[in-house]
C-alpha positions in Angstrom: 138.6 246.8 105.1 140.7 245.3 107.4 139.8 243.9 110.9 141.7 244.7 114.0 142.3 241.4 115.7 142.5 241.9 119.6 145.5 240.8 121.3 145.7 237.4 122.6 145.0 237.0 126.2 147.8 236.7 128.5 147.9 235.2 132.2 148.2 238.0 134.8 150.3 238.3 138.1 148.6 237.9 141.6 149.3 241.6 142.1 146.4 242.2 139.4 144.1 241.2 142.1 142.6 243.1 144.9 141.0 240.4 147.1 141.7 236.5 147.4 139.8 233.4 148.4 141.2 230.0 148.6 138.9 227.3 146.9 139.6 223.5 147.3 139.0 221.5 144.3 136.5 218.2 144.7 137.0 215.1 143.1 133.7 215.7 141.1 135.3 218.8 139.6 137.5 216.9 137.3 136.1 215.8 134.1 137.1 212.8 131.7 140.3 214.4 130.4 141.5 214.5 134.0 141.4 218.3 134.7 138.7 220.6 136.1 135.9 221.0 133.7 135.2 224.4 132.3 131.5 224.7 134.0 133.2 224.7 137.3 135.2 227.9 136.8 132.3 229.8 136.3 131.0 228.1 139.7 134.1 229.5 141.1 133.6 233.1 139.4 130.0 233.1 141.2 131.4 232.1 144.6 134.2 234.5 144.7 132.2 237.5 144.0 129.2 236.5 146.2 131.0 235.3 149.3 133.0 238.5 149.1 129.8 240.7 149.0 128.4 238.6 151.6 131.2 238.9 153.9 131.4 242.6 153.4 127.9 243.0 154.5 126.6 244.3 151.3 124.5 241.1 149.9 122.0 239.8 151.8 120.6 236.5 149.7 117.9 235.7 152.0 116.3 239.4 153.1 118.0 241.9 150.7 115.8 244.0 148.5 118.7 244.2 145.8 120.0 241.2 144.0 122.7 240.8 141.3 121.8 238.9 138.1 124.4 237.9 135.7 124.5 239.0 132.2 127.7 238.1 130.8 130.6 235.9 131.4 133.6 235.2 129.7 136.7 233.1 130.6 140.3 232.4 129.3 142.3 229.3 130.2 146.1 229.2 130.4 146.9 226.2 132.4 144.8 223.1 133.8 144.0 222.8 137.3 142.5 219.5 138.8 141.6 217.5 142.0 143.3 217.5 144.4 144.6 221.2 144.3 143.8 224.4 145.8 143.0 227.3 143.7 143.5 231.0 144.8 140.7 233.1 143.1 141.7 236.6 142.7 139.0 239.5 142.5 138.9 243.0 141.2 136.6 245.3 139.7 137.1 246.6 136.4 133.9 249.0 135.7 131.0 250.4 137.6 128.1 251.7 136.0 124.7 253.0 137.5 123.2 249.6 138.0 126.0 247.1 136.8 129.4 246.0 137.8 131.9 244.2 136.0 133.9 241.8 138.4 136.9 240.0 136.9 138.5 237.0 138.6 142.0 235.4 138.3 142.3 231.5 139.2 145.8 230.7 140.4 147.0 227.3 141.2 148.3 227.3 144.8 151.7 228.8 145.1 151.7 229.8 141.4 152.4 233.5 140.4 150.3 233.7 137.3 146.6 232.8 136.5 145.7 229.5 135.2 142.6 231.2 134.2 141.0 234.6 134.0 137.4 236.2 133.3 134.6 238.0 134.3 131.2 238.3 135.4 129.0 241.2 134.7 126.2 241.5 137.4 123.0 244.2 136.8 121.7 244.8 140.1 117.9 244.9 140.4 115.1 244.9 142.6 114.3 241.5 144.1 110.7 241.8 143.7 110.3 243.8 140.1 113.5 242.5 138.6 114.0 246.1 137.5 117.4 247.8 137.4 118.5 249.8 140.6 121.1 252.2 141.2 124.2 250.6 143.1 123.5 250.9 146.8 125.9 253.2 148.5 127.4 250.6 150.7 128.0 248.5 147.8 129.7 251.2 146.0 132.1 251.7 149.1 133.2 247.8 148.8 133.5 248.0 145.2 135.9 251.1 145.4 138.3 248.8 147.3 138.4 246.4 144.6 138.6 248.8 141.7 
């Protein structure tokens, strides 16, 4: 029985993403090796997804009844990012289910045409009180369509 080896992930161009957010690196983002630590990339993923949803009026982190819980994350790294540097985070939606969304994020060094890193977050949307999955609200679906 032979195993099928998936293709090696490759950097992607800016045109592969639908929305962008600029993020400034901070001194504390660098690790002992002189580049941004991998845990910071996941923080940027969270920031770009949730900031976009808040700005579009479909996520109310204080009063909303529906929240997105992260159930899966993944990242591939292609080039180092470091302080002081601006990062452009590209966002797109790769899949929508009944109550879940796979958001994909590409991180670009300012002015660079290809991703320094790319990854994804899967959110399951749940009732804030019961923590049980709920269908994606219509307003959220409308915003997600623009990112697909």
